N, C-alpha and C positions, 0 to 999 in steps of 0.2 A: 187363518193361521193363529195359533195360540201364543200365549206369552212365552211358554217354554221353547217353542220352535223359533220365535224371533230372537230370544236370548242366545240359543244355541247357534243360530245363523250368524249373529254379530260376533259371538265368541270365536267362531270358526274364522271369520274374516280377520279378526284381530290376531289370531294365531298365525294365519298365513302371512299377514303383514309383518309381524315380528320375525318369522322365519326368513322372509326376504331381506329384512334389514340385517339380521344376523349373518346371512350368507354374503351379502355385499360387504359388510364389515370384515368378515373373514378374508375375502378376496383382497381388500385393501391392505390388511395386516400382512398377508403373504407377499404382496407386491412390495411393500415397504421393507420387509426382511430381505427380499431378493435384491433390491436396489442398495441396501446398506451393505450386503455382503459383496457386491461387485464394486462398489464405490468405496474402497478402503483407503484411498489416498486423499489427503487434503493439502491445499497449497495456500501460501500467503506471500504477498509481494510488497516490498516497501522501497521507495526511492530515497537514496541516501542524501542527496544534495538539496532537497526541498522539492518544490513542484512547479517552479517557473524557470523556463529555459529559453535560449535563443536558437534560431535556425543554425544548424551545423555544430551545436554544442553536444558534448558527450556527458552522460551521467551514469551513475552506478545504481544498480538495484540489488537488493538482497532477497533471495528467494528461499523459502523454507517449505519443505515437503515432508509431511508426516504419513507414515504407513501404519494405520491402526491394526491391520491384520498381518503382523509381521510373520510371514512364512518364508523367510529367507530373502535373498537379494532380488530386487526387481529392477530391470532396466526400463527407463521411461524416457520419452522425448518431451522436453519443455519447449513450447513455442511462444515467443514474445511477439506481440502485434501492437503497433501504434496505429490507432484508427481515429478518424474524426467522429463528430457526434452523429453523423449520417451513416456510420459504420463503413465508410470508405477506408480501405487499408492503405496506410502511408508507408509502413516499414514492417517487415516480417523477418525474424531471426529465430533460429532454434539450436538446441543443444541436447545431447543425450547424457543422462546421469543415472547412477545406480543408487537405489534407495534400499535400506534395510528397515530401520525404524524411523530415523529422522535424518534428513540431510539439509544442510544450509549452505548456500554458495552465493557468490557475487558474480554479476555479469555487468559488462559495460555496453551501453547502447548509445550510438551516435545518431542524432537526428539529421535528416537530410538538409542540405543547404537551401533547398527549394521549398521547404515547409512554410506554409503561411501561418500567421499569428492566429491564435484561437485556443479553444479548450479541446484536448485530445484524451482518449482513453488508452492506457497501457494495459493490455490483456495478457495474461499468462495462462496457457493451457497445458495440462499434463495428459499425455496420451501414452498408451502402450506402443511398443514398436510396430504392432500390426494395425494401429489406428484407433483402438478402443479408447474413448474419451473417459478419463477418470475425474478430473477436477478442473475448475477454472476460477481465476481471481482477477480482479481489475482494480486500477486506481486511476485517478485523473491527473493530468498535468497540463500546464498552460505554456504556450509558446508565445513570446513577445518579440515582435520585430522592432529593431532599433536601427534608425537610419545612420548614415555616416556622420551627419552633422550632430545628431544626438549623442553619438558615441564620442565625438570630439569634445562636446560640451561636458559630458560626464567625466572625461579624462582631465579636463581643465579644473573642474570643481574638486575632483579627488586630489589632484596635485596641489591646488591652492590650500585645501584642508590640511594636507600633510605639511606644507611649509608653515602654516599658522601654528599647528601643533608643535612642530620642532622649535619654532621661534619662542613660543610660550614656555616650553620646558627649559630652553636655554635661559630665558629671562628669569624664571623662578629659581633656577640653579644659581645664577649670579647674585640674585637678591638674597637668597638664604645664606650663601657663603659669606656675604658681607656682614651678617648679623653675628655679633660676638656674645654668645650666651655662655656664662660661666656656670660651674657646678652649683655655686651658691645661689645664683639667680634661679636655677631650675628647682632647687630645694625650696626656696621661698615661694615659687609659683605652686608647687605641690602642696605646701602648707596652707596657702590661701584657698586652695580648692576644697580642703577638708572642712 
């Protein structure tokens, strides 16, 4: 086999390899365009009151859904799920909303009284009314269990702090009202500061 034939053979293999890479890249680009055209909704979820709650406590979330391919009004189902880190569902609630370009709304979620302390995920899924999934967002939240004795101790500490604060304010008010500062004293004080 001559030098020319070996060069032509290697060049042919390189051309075939480049053609295969180009073909696979084209398929990937088409799949990306298709997925972008079907997934035109984006969702974000934020918890208003922070991220630490007690069993049985309610909290508010703000959900924002954007429709990047605004082709009129779209009715979607938003499902909220509270799940533990092993993906066991604790609570599921859903609502139907209409989206044109942007929709922002608030929902209230009440944690069950029986939920155990730990870290949980709040997931929000947007699906069409026929079940086609559009988008998903999640955020974490922590549930802290407080015993009755701990709750009583917290209430005593907060009550004591309130009494001390009110007493301090009353004392300062009485102390300041006994001071007799004249206008001349104030002017002398300002002059000394210059």
